[in-house]
C-alpha positions, -999 to +999 in steps of 0.1 A: +309+298+404+290+305+371+271+277+356+264+277+319+230+263+310+224+247+277+189+258+267+190+243+233+166+214+230+170+186+205+146+187+176+117+164+181+118+132+161+097+131+130+065+111+135+066+075+122+039+075+095+032+073+058+014+098+036-002+100+001-004+135-013-035+146-032-040+182-045-012+194-022-025+178+010-009+148+027-032+121+039-016+100+066-018+063+076+003+044+101+029+020+086+006-010+095-023+007+077-002+016+047+009-021+045-028-032+043-037-004+018-007-016-004-021-051-005-056-040-013-044-018-042-020-045-055-049-069-058-069-044-077-040-036-101-034-073-108-071-077-116-070-047-139-097-029-119-099+009-119-084+029-091-120+037-081-123+000-069-093+004-047-107+037-033-139+019-023-121-010-008-096+011+012-125+033+025-144+002+035-115-014+053-107+019+071-143+019+085-146-018+092-112-025+107-090+006+106-071-013+079-061-040+104-065-077+098-086-082+130-092-116+144-125-106+161-152-081+152-190-077+154-205-111+160-185-136+138-169-110+115-131-110+110-104-096+087-098-064+069-134-060+059-151-076+089-166-103+066-187-130+083-184-167+077-220-171+086-229-148+057-210-168+031-178-149+028-157-180+034-143-198+064-128-179+093-093-191+082-099-179+046-112-145+056-082-140+078-060-143+047-060-107+035-055-117-002-086-140+000-107-114+018-097-086-006-105-107-036-138-116-020-146-079-016-138-072-052-158-102-064-188-087-048-181-051-058-177-058-096-212-075-096-227-041-088-238-025-120-223+009-124-203+008-091-177+032-105-203+060-108-218+054-073-209+075-043-183+057-022-207+051+007-233+036-016-209+012-034-194+001-001-228-004+015-241-026-013-212-049-006-211-048+032-248-043+042-236-023+072-257-010+100-240+024+095-242+029+058-231+066+058-199+060+077-178+051+046-180+086+031-157+101+058-128+081+043-133+090+007-105+116+001-079+098+021-087+066+003-087+083-031-052+097-025-038+063-015-055+045-044-042+070-069-006+067-056-007+029-053-021+025-088+007+046-102-014+075-113+003+099-088+041+094-091+062+103-061+031+110-041+035+083-015+062+086+012+070+070+046+089+085+074+103+055+093+134+066+111+168+048+110+166+017+089+178-018+096+212-030+083+224-063+068+194-083+056+200-120+058+192-145+030+161-155+049+150-119+052+157-114+015+135-144+007+108-132+030+105-101+009+103-122-023+075-142-007+057-109+001+060-098-035+046-132-047+017-129-023+007-094-034+018-094-070+019-130-081+037-131-114+063-103-109+097-118-114+126-105-091+163-105-099+186-108-069+212-080-064+238-076-038+217-056-014+182-062-026+160-070-057+152-055-090+123-062-114+110-053-148+073-054-147+069-048-184+062-085-194+034-088-168-001-086-183-014-058-160+017-037-168+019-041-206-004-012-215+015+014-194+048+002-180+056+037-166+025+038-145+029+001-135+065+007-123+053+035-101+025+013-087+050-013-078+076+012-064+051+030-042+038-003-030+074-011-019+075+022+000+041+015+017+053-020+029+088-008+038+085-007+076+078-044+080+099-057+051+133-040+057+131-018+027+156+010+029+155+025-007+133+023-038+144+035-072+121+041-102+125+063-133+146+093-122+136+092-085+147+075-053+129+071-020+152+065+009+144+055+044+170+079+057+153+109+042+117+097+040+111+115+007+116+111-030+147+128-046+158+131-082+188+110-093+214+119-119+201+115-155+226+087-161+212+068-131+176+068-143+159+035-147+140+026-179+101+024-179+089-007-160+120-012-139+121-009-101+151-015-078+146-022-041+173-021-014+169-040+018+187-033+050 
């Protein structure tokens, strides 16, 4: 008897991760980390802060918590930035709210004269007063790539490879996504569609000066938060990111969306 052996092995599954490209190099975060980076950048965009502010904030959160909203840290420090209630950052409950803690970080950062021109590690250290002041520098390039993409300066630079997506979002899940948008973006109005949401950010104050960049900021935020929010596709301008492919592809010219408009499909 002759036995035929199948020596062909299945291709390994693509790793579950997100990336922001800068100068031809991908800089990776886990989906959980990407979700936190998206919030940090959204707050900076809403406040009309430069992308440099988000770069500093993301680098700081990477060093302090690995971009995780931790409930315990050094002494009484908690949250994305390991802020301490005993040092006047707010109550423990407030600091564990990532929107509150991110705003608190930016409130301190913008009080530093000339912070945009400072090295990342110097700007972060003046806010944090860390015992390891040089540690922030190691995260500079990764943080700059993510801040640039999430602020809309690097279109189609942010992708997530997440595997097969969910199917059939319920009304409650659709509303949960709306709540997430309101948490991160505040005054962005969503219009319900059969399988998701669309928005035109043009009327929003932070988007008025450059609707094209603003729409890319919102669209790439949606990709960054896709894993935990059932996002299966994001459309902006002449591009579409799909969970099935994990990349941006070009759509037909007649399917392009006008500047400021983003369409998000939930599964």
